[in-house]
C-alpha atoms as a printed R data frame, in Angstrom:
    type eleno elety resid chain resno       x      y      z
1   ATOM     1    CA   UNK     A     1  -0.060  0.014 -0.093
2   ATOM     2    CA   UNK     A     2   1.660  3.223 -1.073
3   ATOM     3    CA   UNK     A     3   0.759  6.975 -0.036
4   ATOM     4    CA   UNK     A     4   2.002  9.918  0.631
5   ATOM     5    CA   UNK     A     5   3.429 11.074  4.016
6   ATOM     6    CA   UNK     A     6   3.197 14.369  4.234
7   ATOM     7    CA   UNK     A     7   4.019 17.004  7.126
8   ATOM     8    CA   UNK     A     8   3.183 20.521  7.985
9   ATOM     9    CA   UNK     A     9   5.045 22.347 10.565
10  ATOM    10    CA   UNK     A    10   4.275 26.340 10.903
11  ATOM    11    CA   UNK     A    11   4.647 28.822 14.104
12  ATOM    12    CA   UNK     A    12   3.323 31.970 14.320
13  ATOM    13    CA   UNK     A    13   5.172 35.064 16.318
14  ATOM    14    CA   UNK     A    14   4.427 38.507 17.379
15  ATOM    15    CA   UNK     A    15   7.046 40.940 15.619
16  ATOM    16    CA   UNK     A    16   8.038 44.002 17.542
17  ATOM    17    CA   UNK     A    17   6.239 46.098 15.282
18  ATOM    18    CA   UNK     A    18   3.025 44.355 16.500
19  ATOM    19    CA   UNK     A    19   2.292 42.359 13.685
20  ATOM    20    CA   UNK     A    20   1.839 38.355 13.621
21  ATOM    21    CA   UNK     A    21   4.369 36.760 10.940
22  ATOM    22    CA   UNK     A    22   5.373 33.438 10.375
23  ATOM    23    CA   UNK     A    23   8.543 32.607 12.287
24  ATOM    24    CA   UNK     A    24   9.022 28.904 11.340
25  ATOM    25    CA   UNK     A    25   7.359 26.647  8.466
26  ATOM    26    CA   UNK     A    26   8.351 23.252  7.036
27  ATOM    27    CA   UNK     A    27   5.777 21.204  4.711
28  ATOM    28    CA   UNK     A    28   5.833 18.070  2.274
29  ATOM    29    CA   UNK     A    29   3.290 17.121 -0.443
30  ATOM    30    CA   UNK     A    30   0.426 16.678  0.034
31  ATOM    31    CA   UNK     A    31   0.680 20.057  1.880
32  ATOM    32    CA   UNK     A    32   1.547 23.449  0.700
33  ATOM    33    CA   UNK     A    33   1.304 26.748  2.638
34  ATOM    34    CA   UNK     A    34   0.163 30.016  0.711
35  ATOM    35    CA   UNK     A    35   1.621 33.208  1.076
36  ATOM    36    CA   UNK     A    36   0.044 34.586  4.377
37  ATOM    37    CA   UNK     A    37  -1.831 37.906  4.675
38  ATOM    38    CA   UNK     A    38  -1.742 40.516  7.445
39  ATOM    39    CA   UNK     A    39  -5.246 42.019  7.962
40  ATOM    40    CA   UNK     A    40  -4.387 44.874  9.629
41  ATOM    41    CA   UNK     A    41  -8.522 45.405 10.554
42  ATOM    42    CA   UNK     A    42  -8.668 42.395 12.880
43  ATOM    43    CA   UNK     A    43  -4.764 42.483 13.809
44  ATOM    44    CA   UNK     A    44  -4.723 38.568 12.322
45  ATOM    45    CA   UNK     A    45  -2.640 36.889  9.963
46  ATOM    46    CA   UNK     A    46  -4.181 34.637  7.407
47  ATOM    47    CA   UNK     A    47  -2.851 31.475  6.196
48  ATOM    48    CA   UNK     A    48  -4.232 29.149  3.905
49  ATOM    49    CA   UNK     A    49  -3.076 25.327  3.565
50  ATOM    50    CA   UNK     A    50  -3.952 24.059  0.293
51  ATOM    51    CA   UNK     A    51  -3.298 20.293 -0.936
52  ATOM    52    CA   UNK     A    52  -2.406 20.480 -4.441
53  ATOM    53    CA   UNK     A    53  -3.394 17.030 -5.500
54  ATOM    54    CA   UNK     A    54  -6.643 15.401 -5.941
55  ATOM    55    CA   UNK     A    55  -7.459 14.368 -2.064
56  ATOM    56    CA   UNK     A    56  -6.699 12.154  0.365
57  ATOM    57    CA   UNK     A    57  -6.050  8.584 -0.352
58  ATOM    58    CA   UNK     A    58  -5.311  5.223  0.772
59  ATOM    59    CA   UNK     A    59  -1.936  4.863  2.642
60  ATOM    60    CA   UNK     A    60  -1.817  8.603  3.015
61  ATOM    61    CA   UNK     A    61  -0.188  9.643  6.591
62  ATOM    62    CA   UNK     A    62  -0.936 13.379  7.377
63  ATOM    63    CA   UNK     A    63   1.128 15.212 10.313
64  ATOM    64    CA   UNK     A    64   0.690 18.866 11.088
65  ATOM    65    CA   UNK     A    65   1.828 20.658 14.111
66  ATOM    66    CA   UNK     A    66   0.851 24.384 14.196
67  ATOM    67    CA   UNK     A    67   1.958 26.587 17.162
68  ATOM    68    CA   UNK     A    68   0.866 30.018 17.964
69  ATOM    69    CA   UNK     A    69   3.368 32.341 19.970
70  ATOM    70    CA   UNK     A    70   2.557 34.526 22.979
71  ATOM    71    CA   UNK     A    71   0.520 37.558 21.795
72  ATOM    72    CA   UNK     A    72   0.453 36.596 17.942
73  ATOM    73    CA   UNK     A    73  -2.828 35.724 16.291
74  ATOM    74    CA   UNK     A    74  -3.612 33.397 13.518
75  ATOM    75    CA   UNK     A    75  -6.809 32.445 11.396
76  ATOM    76    CA   UNK     A    76  -5.472 28.865  9.606
77  ATOM    77    CA   UNK     A    77  -7.961 27.647  6.731
78  ATOM    78    CA   UNK     A    78  -8.170 26.062  3.386
79  ATOM    79    CA   UNK     A    79  -9.462 27.019  0.495
80  ATOM    80    CA   UNK     A    80 -11.600 24.287 -0.809
81  ATOM    81    CA   UNK     A    81 -12.997 20.644  0.507
82  ATOM    82    CA   UNK     A    82 -10.557 17.607  1.682
83  ATOM    83    CA   UNK     A    83 -12.311 14.674 -0.131
84  ATOM    84    CA   UNK     A    84 -11.204 10.990  0.819
85  ATOM    85    CA   UNK     A    85 -11.418  8.971 -2.048
86  ATOM    86    CA   UNK     A    86 -12.496  5.374 -2.520
87  ATOM    87    CA   UNK     A    87  -9.996  2.683 -0.834
88  ATOM    88    CA   UNK     A    88  -9.857 -0.951 -2.062
89  ATOM    89    CA   UNK     A    89  -7.973 -1.658  1.094
90  ATOM    90    CA   UNK     A    90  -6.339  0.267  3.789
91  ATOM    91    CA   UNK     A    91  -6.994  3.598  5.661
92  ATOM    92    CA   UNK     A    92  -5.864  7.174  5.275
93  ATOM    93    CA   UNK     A    93  -4.601  8.752  8.772
94  ATOM    94    CA   UNK     A    94  -4.479 12.621  9.572
95  ATOM    95    CA   UNK     A    95  -2.924 13.581 12.994
96  ATOM    96    CA   UNK     A    96  -2.929 17.121 13.823
97  ATOM    97    CA   UNK     A    97  -1.839 19.179 16.816
98  ATOM    98    CA   UNK     A    98  -2.510 23.099 17.573
99  ATOM    99    CA   UNK     A    99  -0.688 24.487 20.525
100 ATOM   100    CA   UNK     A   100  -1.384 28.296 21.393
101 ATOM   101    CA   UNK     A   101   0.782 29.720 23.916
102 ATOM   102    CA   UNK     A   102  -0.616 32.517 26.813
103 ATOM   103    CA   UNK     A   103  -2.251 35.610 24.925
104 ATOM   104    CA   UNK     A   104  -2.274 34.378 21.454
105 ATOM   105    CA   UNK     A   105  -5.071 33.627 19.400
106 ATOM   106    CA   UNK     A   106  -5.560 30.989 16.812
107 ATOM   107    CA   UNK     A   107  -8.681 30.012 14.815
108 ATOM   108    CA   UNK     A   108  -8.566 26.458 12.917
109 ATOM   109    CA   UNK     A   109 -11.858 26.781 10.638
110 ATOM   110    CA   UNK     A   110 -11.020 24.329  7.160
111 ATOM   111    CA   UNK     A   111 -13.393 23.886  4.143
112 ATOM   112    CA   UNK     A   112 -15.475 20.524  5.178
113 ATOM   113    CA   UNK     A   113 -14.338 16.753  4.659
114 ATOM   114    CA   UNK     A   114 -16.158 15.300  2.103
115 ATOM   115    CA   UNK     A   115 -15.520 11.026  2.683
116 ATOM   116    CA   UNK     A   116 -16.773  9.474 -0.903
117 ATOM   117    CA   UNK     A   117 -18.150  6.199 -1.411
118 ATOM   118    CA   UNK     A   118 -16.153  2.902  0.242
119 ATOM   119    CA   UNK     A   119 -13.396  5.135  2.007
120 ATOM   120    CA   UNK     A   120 -11.627  4.972  5.705
121 ATOM   121    CA   UNK     A   121 -10.540  7.472  7.461
122 ATOM   122    CA   UNK     A   122  -8.916  8.417 10.837
123 ATOM   123    CA   UNK     A   123  -8.519 12.077 11.937
124 ATOM   124    CA   UNK     A   124  -6.891 12.769 15.747
125 ATOM   125    CA   UNK     A   125  -6.791 15.896 16.854
126 ATOM   126    CA   UNK     A   126  -5.186 17.665 19.833
127 ATOM   127    CA   UNK     A   127  -6.020 21.385 20.754
128 ATOM   128    CA   UNK     A   128  -3.630 22.572 23.400
129 ATOM   129    CA   UNK     A   129  -4.169 26.246 24.981
130 ATOM   130    CA   UNK     A   130  -2.100 27.690 27.737
131 ATOM   131    CA   UNK     A   131  -4.024 29.654 30.248
132 ATOM   132    CA   UNK     A   132  -4.512 33.479 28.812
133 ATOM   133    CA   UNK     A   133  -5.028 32.005 25.480
134 ATOM   134    CA   UNK     A   134  -7.796 31.921 23.204
135 ATOM   135    CA   UNK     A   135  -8.955 29.667 20.455
136 ATOM   136    CA   UNK     A   136 -11.917 28.645 18.030
137 ATOM   137    CA   UNK     A   137 -11.661 25.114 16.131
138 ATOM   138    CA   UNK     A   138 -14.168 24.042 13.986
139 ATOM   139    CA   UNK     A   139 -14.787 21.113 11.570
140 ATOM   140    CA   UNK     A   140 -17.675 20.394  8.958
141 ATOM   141    CA   UNK     A   141 -18.384 17.341  7.642
142 ATOM   142    CA   UNK     A   142 -20.460 16.669  4.248
143 ATOM   143    CA   UNK     A   143 -22.149 13.624  3.207
144 ATOM   144    CA   UNK     A   144 -20.244 12.537  0.256
145 ATOM   145    CA   UNK     A   145 -21.256 13.262 -3.115
146 ATOM   146    CA   UNK     A   146 -24.602 13.600 -2.730
147 ATOM   147    CA   UNK     A   147 -25.458 14.263 -6.826
148 ATOM   148    CA   UNK     A   148 -23.676 10.894 -6.812
149 ATOM   149    CA   UNK     A   149 -25.902  8.713 -5.238
150 ATOM   150    CA   UNK     A   150 -22.549  8.593 -2.812
151 ATOM   151    CA   UNK     A   151 -24.205 10.325  0.618
152 ATOM   152    CA   UNK     A   152 -23.351  8.404  3.521
153 ATOM   153    CA   UNK     A   153 -21.724  5.503  1.904
154 ATOM   154    CA   UNK     A   154 -18.401  5.666  3.414
155 ATOM   155    CA   UNK     A   155 -16.842  2.673  4.831
156 ATOM   156    CA   UNK     A   156 -15.614  4.149  8.134
157 ATOM   157    CA   UNK     A   157 -14.883  7.549  9.489
158 ATOM   158    CA   UNK     A   158 -13.223  8.268 13.214
159 ATOM   159    CA   UNK     A   159 -12.590 11.599 14.045
160 ATOM   160    CA   UNK     A   160 -10.949 12.542 17.572
161 ATOM   161    CA   UNK     A   161 -10.784 15.553 19.374
162 ATOM   162    CA   UNK     A   162  -8.716 16.369 22.379
163 ATOM   163    CA   UNK     A   163  -9.006 19.803 24.324
164 ATOM   164    CA   UNK     A   164  -6.730 21.068 26.830
165 ATOM   165    CA   UNK     A   165  -6.823 24.610 28.136
166 ATOM   166    CA   UNK     A   166  -4.427 25.796 30.995
167 ATOM   167    CA   UNK     A   167  -3.042 22.458 31.735
168 ATOM   168    CA   UNK     A   168  -6.646 20.821 32.051
169 ATOM   169    CA   UNK     A   169  -8.267 18.549 29.802
170 ATOM   170    CA   UNK     A   170 -11.347 20.208 29.023
171 ATOM   171    CA   UNK     A   171 -12.896 17.768 26.048
172 ATOM   172    CA   UNK     A   172 -12.072 14.397 24.734
173 ATOM   173    CA   UNK     A   173 -14.791 13.121 22.214
174 ATOM   174    CA   UNK     A   174 -14.269 10.387 19.679
175 ATOM   175    CA   UNK     A   175 -16.807 10.019 16.710
176 ATOM   176    CA   UNK     A   176 -16.475  6.558 15.059
177 ATOM   177    CA   UNK     A   177 -19.198  5.634 12.680
178 ATOM   178    CA   UNK     A   178 -19.992  3.875  9.168
179 ATOM   179    CA   UNK     A   179 -22.330  5.984  6.653
180 ATOM   180    CA   UNK     A   180 -25.448  4.400  8.052
181 ATOM   181    CA   UNK     A   181 -24.585  5.242 11.828
182 ATOM   182    CA   UNK     A   182 -24.924  9.284 10.375
183 ATOM   183    CA   UNK     A   183 -27.728  8.753  7.966
184 ATOM   184    CA   UNK     A   184 -29.648  7.575 11.140
185 ATOM   185    CA   UNK     A   185 -28.659 10.677 12.764
186 ATOM   186    CA   UNK     A   186 -29.805 12.922  9.941
187 ATOM   187    CA   UNK     A   187 -32.819 11.321  9.659
188 ATOM   188    CA   UNK     A   188 -33.623 11.782 13.670
189 ATOM   189    CA   UNK     A   189 -32.918 15.669 12.872
190 ATOM   190    CA   UNK     A   190 -34.961 15.533  9.668
191 ATOM   191    CA   UNK     A   191 -32.073 17.152  7.737
192 ATOM   192    CA   UNK     A   192 -32.799 14.711  4.900
193 ATOM   193    CA   UNK     A   193 -30.066 13.023  2.587
194 ATOM   194    CA   UNK     A   194 -27.975 16.218  2.223
195 ATOM   195    CA   UNK     A   195 -27.727 16.764  5.835
196 ATOM   196    CA   UNK     A   196 -23.973 18.446  7.010
197 ATOM   197    CA   UNK     A   197 -22.840 18.557 10.423
198 ATOM   198    CA   UNK     A   198 -20.610 20.942 12.216
199 ATOM   199    CA   UNK     A   199 -18.623 20.985 15.614
200 ATOM   200    CA   UNK     A   200 -16.973 24.019 17.017
201 ATOM   201    CA   UNK     A   201 -15.353 24.640 20.173
202 ATOM   202    CA   UNK     A   202 -14.688 27.999 21.613
203 ATOM   203    CA   UNK     A   203 -11.917 28.384 24.535
204 ATOM   204    CA   UNK     A   204 -10.480 31.789 25.914
205 ATOM   205    CA   UNK     A   205 -11.625 35.068 28.165
206 ATOM   206    CA   UNK     A   206 -15.165 35.543 28.746
207 ATOM   207    CA   UNK     A   207 -16.262 32.184 28.012
208 ATOM   208    CA   UNK     A   208 -17.254 31.680 31.335
209 ATOM   209    CA   UNK     A   209 -21.174 30.821 32.254
210 ATOM   210    CA   UNK     A   210 -21.688 34.632 33.802
211 ATOM   211    CA   UNK     A   211 -21.407 35.819 30.196
212 ATOM   212    CA   UNK     A   212 -23.213 33.550 28.384
213 ATOM   213    CA   UNK     A   213 -26.774 34.236 28.559
214 ATOM   214    CA   UNK     A   214 -26.532 37.179 25.585
215 ATOM   215    CA   UNK     A   215 -24.357 34.966 23.219
216 ATOM   216    CA   UNK     A   216 -26.524 31.805 23.846
217 ATOM   217    CA   UNK     A   217 -29.688 33.459 23.521
218 ATOM   218    CA   UNK     A   218 -28.516 34.555 19.994
219 ATOM   219    CA   UNK     A   219 -27.060 31.254 19.078
220 ATOM   220    CA   UNK     A   220 -30.257 28.976 19.855
221 ATOM   221    CA   UNK     A   221 -32.045 31.988 17.413
222 ATOM   222    CA   UNK     A   222 -30.033 30.220 14.745
223 ATOM   223    CA   UNK     A   223 -32.207 26.988 15.448
224 ATOM   224    CA   UNK     A   224 -34.598 27.657 12.450
225 ATOM   225    CA   UNK     A   225 -34.765 26.838  8.847
226 ATOM   226    CA   UNK     A   226 -34.037 23.270  9.283
227 ATOM   227    CA   UNK     A   227 -30.952 23.779 11.103
228 ATOM   228    CA   UNK     A   228 -30.213 22.169 14.600
229 ATOM   229    CA   UNK     A   229 -27.722 23.657 17.136
230 ATOM   230    CA   UNK     A   230 -26.685 23.718 20.695
231 ATOM   231    CA   UNK     A   231 -24.154 24.777 23.176
232 ATOM   232    CA   UNK     A   232 -22.121 22.857 26.107
233 ATOM   233    CA   UNK     A   233 -20.254 24.291 28.485
234 ATOM   234    CA   UNK     A   234 -16.807 22.535 29.061
235 ATOM   235    CA   UNK     A   235 -15.532 21.454 32.347
236 ATOM   236    CA   UNK     A   236 -14.128 24.039 34.383
237 ATOM   237    CA   UNK     A   237 -15.846 26.572 32.971
238 ATOM   238    CA   UNK     A   238 -13.220 27.545 29.986
239 ATOM   239    CA   UNK     A   239 -14.657 27.147 27.073
240 ATOM   240    CA   UNK     A   240 -18.166 25.687 24.665
241 ATOM   241    CA   UNK     A   241 -18.565 22.935 22.770
242 ATOM   242    CA   UNK     A   242 -20.945 23.977 19.853
243 ATOM   243    CA   UNK     A   243 -22.547 21.084 17.460
244 ATOM   244    CA   UNK     A   244 -25.153 22.105 14.604
245 ATOM   245    CA   UNK     A   245 -26.716 20.117 11.475
246 ATOM   246    CA   UNK     A   246 -27.495 21.683  8.712
247 ATOM   247    CA   UNK     A   247 -29.855 20.396  5.558
248 ATOM   248    CA   UNK     A   248 -27.202 21.234  3.100
249 ATOM   249    CA   UNK     A   249 -23.513 22.646  2.768
250 ATOM   250    CA   UNK     A   250 -24.882 25.786  1.970
251 ATOM   251    CA   UNK     A   251 -26.777 26.501  4.813
252 ATOM   252    CA   UNK     A   252 -23.955 24.795  6.952
253 ATOM   253    CA   UNK     A   253 -21.584 27.258  6.314
254 ATOM   254    CA   UNK     A   254 -23.764 29.953  6.615
255 ATOM   255    CA   UNK     A   255 -24.711 29.451 10.314
256 ATOM   256    CA   UNK     A   256 -20.764 28.523 10.837
257 ATOM   257    CA   UNK     A   257 -20.678 32.275  9.364
258 ATOM   258    CA   UNK     A   258 -23.370 33.538 11.991
259 ATOM   259    CA   UNK     A   259 -21.853 31.678 14.847
260 ATOM   260    CA   UNK     A   260 -18.499 33.764 14.635
261 ATOM   261    CA   UNK     A   261 -20.507 36.558 14.015
262 ATOM   262    CA   UNK     A   262 -21.998 36.209 17.497
263 ATOM   263    CA   UNK     A   263 -18.742 35.054 19.372
264 ATOM   264    CA   UNK     A   264 -16.891 37.985 17.952
265 ATOM   265    CA   UNK     A   265 -18.103 40.243 20.241
266 ATOM   266    CA   UNK     A   266 -15.988 38.222 22.595
267 ATOM   267    CA   UNK     A   267 -13.414 36.855 20.377
268 ATOM   268    CA   UNK     A   268 -13.015 39.845 18.086
269 ATOM   269    CA   UNK     A   269 -10.162 38.202 15.594
270 ATOM   270    CA   UNK     A   270 -13.386 36.239 14.262
271 ATOM   271    CA   UNK     A   271 -14.121 39.199 12.564
272 ATOM   272    CA   UNK     A   272 -11.513 38.265 10.347
273 ATOM   273    CA   UNK     A   273 -12.675 37.162  6.490
274 ATOM   274    CA   UNK     A   274 -11.003 34.061  5.520
275 ATOM   275    CA   UNK     A   275 -11.968 34.814  1.726
276 ATOM   276    CA   UNK     A   276  -9.860 38.137  1.640
277 ATOM   277    CA   UNK     A   277  -7.176 35.591  0.140
C-alpha cells in the first residue's frame, strides 16, 4: 500500500512592530502553504493550507503541527473541501496538533471534509491552549457526493478531538461511524439526505457561564430553517462546545458564519474574513 507521508510544521510569532508573522515553516506534499496575508483591521495573520493533489487516498499519512506564540493571532484555513476517495484496502490517517501560548489566538476553520463511497479515514486532533490563550476550532462534515448517490456511503470515519486549556483536559470526544450511523442521526434531526454536520469549540476569556446568556440566546436563534444547534459548557468553565446540523452545505457554512459573528463580541479576531485570500 503506497501513499503520501505529508508533514506540515508552522509557527506564528508576534513581531516587535505588533504584527503576527510566520516565524518558522516546513511542509512536504500533499501540504502546501500559501503566501500569508496580514489583516490589519483585525490584526490577524491569515494562512491557507493547500492540498495540490486530487485529495486524500489510501495509505496517506498526514501530520501537522501548528504553534501560535504569545501575543500572536492566526487564522488557519483551506481554500477547498478535503475529499477522501474510495479505498479498495487500507485507510488514510491524519494527525494534527495545535498549540497556543498565553496571550495568543488561533482560529482553525477549514472547508468541509467530504468522504467518498468506500473510504476509510481516521483523524486525530489535539488542541492545547495555555492559560490566557484563546482559540476557535471548527470541523465541518458533508455526507459525500450527494449528486452521485454517494451520501453516507463511506466505510468508516473516525474523528477524535482532545482539548486542553491551562493544563487541564476540558474535552475528549471520539466519533467512530460508518455512513449508516450518521444517516440515522440525520433522519432523527429531519435534515434529509444532504444533511451536513458542524462541530466547534471556543476557548478563552469571557467564555465562563456569567457572560453566556446573551450570546447563547443569539446562538439558539439560529435554530431555524431546518438547522439544529446547541452549545454545552466545557468542564471548569474554560470554553464551550457547539454542535450544529444543517440540511445542506450552503446552510452549514452560513450558520458557521453566523456563529462567528455572534462570538466576535468576545473574540474580536473572529471578524477576520477568510475570503480575503
